[in-house]
TIDRENNU-248936 format. One record per residue (C-alpha): residue in three letters; x, y, z. Coordinates in steps of 0.25 Angstrom, whole numbers, padded with zeros to 4 digits, always signed. Layout:
<nodes>
ALAXYZ...
</nodes>
This chain:
<nodes>
MET-0063-0156+0031PHE-0069-0154+0016ALA-0073-0169+0015GLN-0089-0166+0014TYR-0084-0158+0000SER-0085-0165-0013ASP-0069-0165-0019GLU-0075-0167-0033PRO-0069-0156-0044VAL-0079-0147-0049TYR-0076-0133-0049ASN-0068-0126-0058VAL-0060-0113-0051LYS-0071-0103-0055ALA-0082-0110-0048VAL-0074-0112-0037SER-0069-0098-0036HIS-0084-0092-0037GLN-0088-0102-0026THR-0077-0098-0017GLY-0076-0085-0021ILE-0059-0087-0021ALA-0053-0083-0034ALA-0047-0093-0043ALA-0031-0088-0042THR-0033-0090-0027LEU-0038-0104-0029ARG-0027-0107-0038ALA-0017-0101-0027TRP-0021-0109-0016GLU-0020-0121-0025ARG-0007-0116-0030ARG+0000-0113-0015TYR-0009-0123-0006GLY-0015-0134-0013VAL-0028-0129-0010PRO-0037-0132-0016SER-0032-0142-0025PRO-0043-0146-0036PRO-0041-0156-0047ARG-0039-0150-0061THR-0046-0155-0075ASP-0040-0160-0085SER-0039-0146-0090GLY-0032-0141-0078TYR-0045-0134-0072ARG-0046-0135-0056LEU-0057-0142-0051TYR-0063-0139-0037SER-0072-0147-0027ALA-0083-0143-0017ARG-0071-0147-0008ASP-0061-0137-0014VAL-0072-0126-0013ALA-0075-0128+0001ILE-0059-0129+0004ILE-0058-0115-0003ARG-0070-0109+0004TRP-0065-0113+0018LEU-0049-0107+0013LYS-0058-0094+0009SER-0064-0094+0023GLN-0051-0095+0031ILE-0045-0083+0021GLU-0057-0075+0025ASN-0055-0077+0040GLY-0040-0072+0039MET-0031-0085+0036SER-0022-0085+0027ILE-0024-0096+0013SER-0010-0103+0018HIS-0017-0103+0032ALA-0030-0109+0028VAL-0025-0120+0019HIS-0016-0123+0030LEU-0028-0125+0039LEU-0034-0133+0029ARG-0025-0142+0028SER-0026-0143+0043LEU-0040-0145+0044GLU-0040-0155+0032ALA-0030-0164+0040GLN-0037-0164+0053SER-0050-0168+0046ALA-0042-0179+0040ASP-0037-0185+0052GLY-0050-0183+0059HIS-0045-0176+0070THR-0037-0162+0073GLY-0021-0165+0069GLU-0009-0158+0065PRO-0011-0146+0055ALA-0008-0152+0041THR+0006-0148+0037GLU+0008-0134+0036LEU+0008-0127+0023PRO+0022-0120+0021ALA+0021-0104+0023PRO+0019-0098+0010ASP+0031-0093+0005ALA+0028-0078+0007PRO+0039-0072+0001ALA+0041-0081-0010SER+0027-0080-0013TYR+0024-0065-0014GLN+0036-0063-0022ARG+0030-0071-0033LEU+0017-0065-0032HIS+0024-0051-0032ASP+0033-0054-0043GLU+0019-0058-0051ILE+0011-0045-0048ILE+0021-0038-0052ALA+0024-0046-0066GLY+0007-0044-0066ALA+0010-0028-0065VAL+0020-0026-0076GLU+0011-0035-0085PHE-0002-0027-0080ASN-0008-0040-0079GLU-0018-0037-0068ALA-0023-0053-0068ARG-0008-0057-0064ILE-0009-0048-0053GLU-0022-0052-0047TYR-0019-0066-0048VAL-0007-0064-0041LEU-0014-0057-0029ALA-0025-0066-0030GLU-0015-0077-0027ALA-0007-0069-0016PHE-0020-0066-0008SER-0026-0081-0010LEU-0010-0085-0004PHE-0007-0076+0007PRO-0016-0065+0016VAL-0019-0052+0012GLU-0010-0045+0020GLU+0001-0052+0016VAL-0001-0050+0001CYS-0002-0036+0002LEU+0012-0035+0011HIS+0019-0045+0004LEU+0014-0043-0010ILE+0006-0032-0014GLN+0014-0021-0006PRO+0028-0027-0012THR+0024-0027-0025LEU+0019-0013-0025VAL+0034-0009-0020THR+0039-0018-0031LEU+0029-0011-0042GLY+0033+0004-0036GLU+0049+0002-0036GLN+0047-0004-0050TRP+0040+0008-0055HIS+0051+0018-0049LEU+0062+0009-0055GLY+0055+0010-0069GLU+0052-0004-0069ILE+0037-0003-0071ASN+0028+0008-0077ILE+0018+0014-0063SER+0007+0008-0072VAL+0012-0007-0067GLU+0013-0002-0054HIS-0001+0005-0053PHE-0008-0008-0060ALA-0003-0018-0050THR-0005-0008-0039ASN-0021-0005-0043ILE-0024-0021-0044MET-0017-0023-0028ARG-0026-0011-0025ARG-0038-0017-0031LYS-0036-0030-0023LEU-0033-0024-0011SER-0046-0016-0012ALA-0053-0029-0015LEU-0047-0036-0002MET-0051-0023+0006SER-0065-0025+0002ALA-0066-0040+0005SER-0059-0038+0018PRO-0067-0044+0030PRO-0079-0034+0037VAL-0074-0024+0047SER-0073-0030+0062ARG-0065-0018+0069GLU-0071-0004+0074GLU-0059+0003+0069ARG-0061+0011+0057ILE-0049+0015+0048VAL-0048+0025+0036SER-0036+0022+0026GLY-0032+0029+0014CYS-0020+0035+0005ALA-0015+0050+0008PRO-0017+0061-0001GLY-0010+0058-0014GLU-0006+0044-0010TYR-0010+0035-0021HIS-0002+0021-0017GLU-0014+0015-0007LEU-0010+0001-0008GLY-0004+0002+0006ILE-0014+0006+0013LEU-0024-0002+0006MET-0017-0013+0011VAL-0018-0008+0025SER-0033-0004+0025LEU-0036-0020+0018PHE-0027-0026+0030LEU-0035-0017+0040ARG-0049-0021+0034ARG-0046-0034+0035ARG-0043-0032+0049GLY-0056-0028+0051TYR-0055-0014+0052GLU-0063-0005+0044VAL-0056+0003+0034ILE-0060+0014+0025TYR-0049+0014+0014LEU-0048+0028+0007GLY-0037+0023-0003GLN-0027+0033-0011ASN-0026+0047-0011ILE-0034+0053+0000ALA-0036+0067+0001ALA-0035+0073+0015ALA-0049+0078+0016ARG-0053+0064+0012PHE-0046+0058+0025GLN-0052+0068+0033GLU-0066+0065+0030MET-0064+0052+0031LEU-0059+0054+0045MET-0070+0061+0050LYS-0081+0053+0042THR-0078+0039+0046GLN-0069+0042+0059PRO-0059+0032+0057ASP-0049+0025+0069LEU-0038+0026+0060LEU-0035+0033+0046MET-0024+0028+0039LEU-0016+0037+0028SER-0005+0032+0018ALA+0006+0038+0009SER+0017+0032+0002GLY+0023+0044-0003LEU+0030+0058+0002ILE+0018+0066-0003ALA+0008+0058+0000ALA+0013+0056+0015ALA+0014+0072+0016ASN-0001+0072+0012LEU-0004+0061+0022LEU+0002+0069+0033ASP-0006+0082+0029VAL-0018+0071+0031ALA-0014+0066+0043GLU-0012+0082+0050GLU-0025+0085+0045LEU-0032+0073+0051ARG-0025+0073+0062HIS-0036+0081+0071HIS-0046+0074+0066SER-0040+0060+0069THR-0038+0064+0083GLN-0051+0069+0085LEU-0060+0056+0079GLY-0047+0046+0084THR-0043+0042+0071ILE-0027+0037+0070ILE-0020+0043+0058ALA-0011+0030+0052PHE-0001+0033+0040GLY+0009+0024+0032GLY+0013+0023+0019ARG+0027+0021+0010VAL+0033+0034+0014PHE+0031+0033+0028ASN+0038+0020+0029GLN+0050+0024+0021ALA+0050+0038+0029PRO+0048+0035+0043GLU+0051+0051+0047LEU+0037+0055+0040ARG+0028+0046+0049ARG+0031+0056+0062ARG+0025+0068+0054VAL+0011+0062+0053PRO+0000+0064+0064GLY-0003+0048+0063ILE+0003+0034+0064TYR+0012+0028+0054VAL+0006+0012+0053GLY+0018+0006+0046GLU+0026+0001+0035ASP+0015-0010+0028ALA+0001-0013+0029GLN+0002-0024+0039ALA+0010-0015+0047ALA+0000-0003+0047THR-0012-0013+0048ARG-0006-0017+0061ARG-0002-0004+0066THR-0018+0001+0062VAL-0023-0010+0070GLU-0013-0006+0082LEU-0018+0010+0081THR-0034+0006+0080THR-0031-0002+0092ASP-0026+0008+0102LYS-0031+0021+0095ALA-0029+0030+0107ALA-0014+0025+0107ALA-0014+0028+0090MET-0021+0042+0092ALA-0010+0046+0101LEU+0001+0040+0093GLN-0004+0048+0079MET+0001+0061+0087ASN+0014+0057+0089TYR+0020+0065+0076ALA+0029+0076+0073PRO+0023+0087+0064VAL+0030+0094+0053ASP+0038+0106+0057ALA+0033+0120+0053GLU+0045+0122+0045ALA+0042+0111+0036LEU+0028+0116+0035GLU+0033+0129+0030ALA+0043+0124+0022LEU+0032+0116+0015ALA+0024+0128+0014VAL+0035+0136+0007LEU+0037+0124-0002ARG+0021+0124-0006ARG+0020+0139-0008HIS+0033+0138-0018ARG+0031+0126-0024PRO+0026+0131-0038GLU+0038+0139-0040ILE+0048+0127-0035VAL+0041+0118-0045ALA+0043+0130-0058VAL+0057+0131-0054ALA+0059+0116-0053THR+0051+0114-0066ARG+0060+0122-0075LEU+0072+0113-0069VAL+0067+0100-0073GLN+0062+0105-0087ASN+0076+0110-0089TYR+0081+0096-0085VAL+0074+0087-0095GLU+0073+0100-0104GLN+0063+0094-0118ASP+0059+0080-0110SER+0046+0085-0107GLU+0042+0072-0101GLN+0053+0072-0091GLN+0049+0087-0089HIS+0036+0083-0085LEU+0040+0072-0076LEU+0050+0080-0069ILE+0040+0090-0067ALA+0031+0081-0060ALA+0043+0076-0051ASN+0046+0090-0049GLU+0032+0093-0042THR+0030+0081-0036LEU+0045+0081-0028LEU+0042+0094-0023GLN+0028+0090-0018ILE+0038+0079-0010VAL+0047+0089-0004GLU+0034+0095+0000SER+0030+0082+0007ALA+0043+0080+0014LEU+0040+0094+0019ARG+0027+0090+0025PHE+0034+0080+0034GLY+0045+0089+0037GLU+0056+0078+0032PRO+0065+0082+0022ALA+0072+0070+0024ILE+0061+0061+0018LEU+0066+0067+0004SER+0080+0062+0005ASN+0075+0047+0001ARG+0067+0045-0012ALA+0060+0034-0008ASN+0052+0042+0001TRP+0046+0050-0011LEU+0052+0045-0024TRP+0038+0037-0027ASP+0030+0052-0026ALA+0041+0059-0035LEU+0042+0049-0047PRO+0030+0051-0057PRO+0023+0038-0064ASP+0032+0039-0076GLY+0046+0041-0067ILE+0059+0050-0069SER+0072+0046-0065SER+0078+0050-0051ALA+0088+0059-0058ARG+0078+0069-0064LEU+0069+0067-0050GLN+0084+0072-0043ARG+0082+0084-0055VAL+0069+0087-0050ALA+0072+0087-0034GLN+0085+0097-0039ALA+0074+0106-0046LEU+0065+0107-0034ALA+0076+0111-0025GLU+0081+0123-0036GLY+0066+0127-0036ALA+0065+0128-0021GLU+0079+0136-0022THR+0074+0144-0032VAL+0061+0148-0026LEU+0064+0148-0011HIS+0074+0155-0003SER+0078+0155+0013PRO+0072+0152+0023GLN+0061+0144+0013LEU+0071+0136+0005ASP+0079+0133+0018GLN+0067+0124+0023LEU+0066+0117+0010GLN+0079+0114+0006PRO+0081+0102+0015TYR+0069+0095+0008PHE+0075+0097-0006GLN+0088+0094-0003ALA+0081+0081+0004LEU+0077+0079-0010GLN+0087+0080-0017GLY+0096+0072-0007ALA+0087+0060-0011PHE+0095+0059-0024ASP+0107+0059-0019
</nodes>
């Protein structure tokens, strides 16, 4: 198949990488896993590639750019070479065993975690380069990047790593995904999508993955990034008139902000024919929140969200009707929310005195508890915004919002919840207190 090219070994890996645009780490990964190419080595151990090797690498690259995975491209190469050797179209060469995804991804996952703990950027970059050379982009995102981020988050909350470790690894992955977005194929579909994080939301890799997957499918995707103010979404909606606006929130506070944005944009989206879609970790964990949002929940991960987005943009009329099927928060809950916000300074003042007494002279712990005091009350307000007190009964729905980066113990966080409840009882009277008590009780019940 490549008989017209010389097989004389003359090019080092740097020269081949320059000629083909394939990183040296990727070439080594292909050789190690698939045996292609298989250049000889000099006495000093350096690889030397031939013109035939370079032609094969360029051919593999073209197959990958056309959407084929590297494993399938190598299998096709061997089949074509076998047919060429036989002089006729015969049976394909013996199939390569399918990549052992769970084992492979577990190894890559462990290496990224180790690189993050060591603050070794080169090691993480190398592992990511190997992963993307072996597996399709979507699979790497779903089976490597996403689980790795979950592990890092869990280790932080268990006190096993510092928050800087998680930030370090996340920034490297964000940079890689952004580069892949820039390198995506040209737009080939008419539909336009605007995507971004809700106000107060800084965990962006989930929606960045969805945006990347959609861009790779030919959609025009305008990705806005983290912590986008409500006014900016409205501005983008009017200016770009997208077919779909996708919002993301991972925590309860950001979810309440997302609800505000969706309600503010509801009338504009109807006029412009824009579908409002949303997703994120908190909506996965607490399905009851979805029904409050005037939009369409798109699924639990980037793959499901991509598939659902394709469905929605394919039948916009049905999607526009579907997004109107939601249950607005009742007036009583919104009235209780207004009361809580109006008396917030007084409640916080009482609760602050209580937590200061609790830790006595430890000024550092006082600072952490007071910060948790403010955040925990905001979490209560967010539950009120949805009219769902039960959401507070499960700490998994709000714990990521409540803990400051340096962390405090669960026992002390429980003391903060008690202080807030006592503050509300001191400041408020019936019927105001009666409306709010289910929320403070649910919050304290989360520690039982």
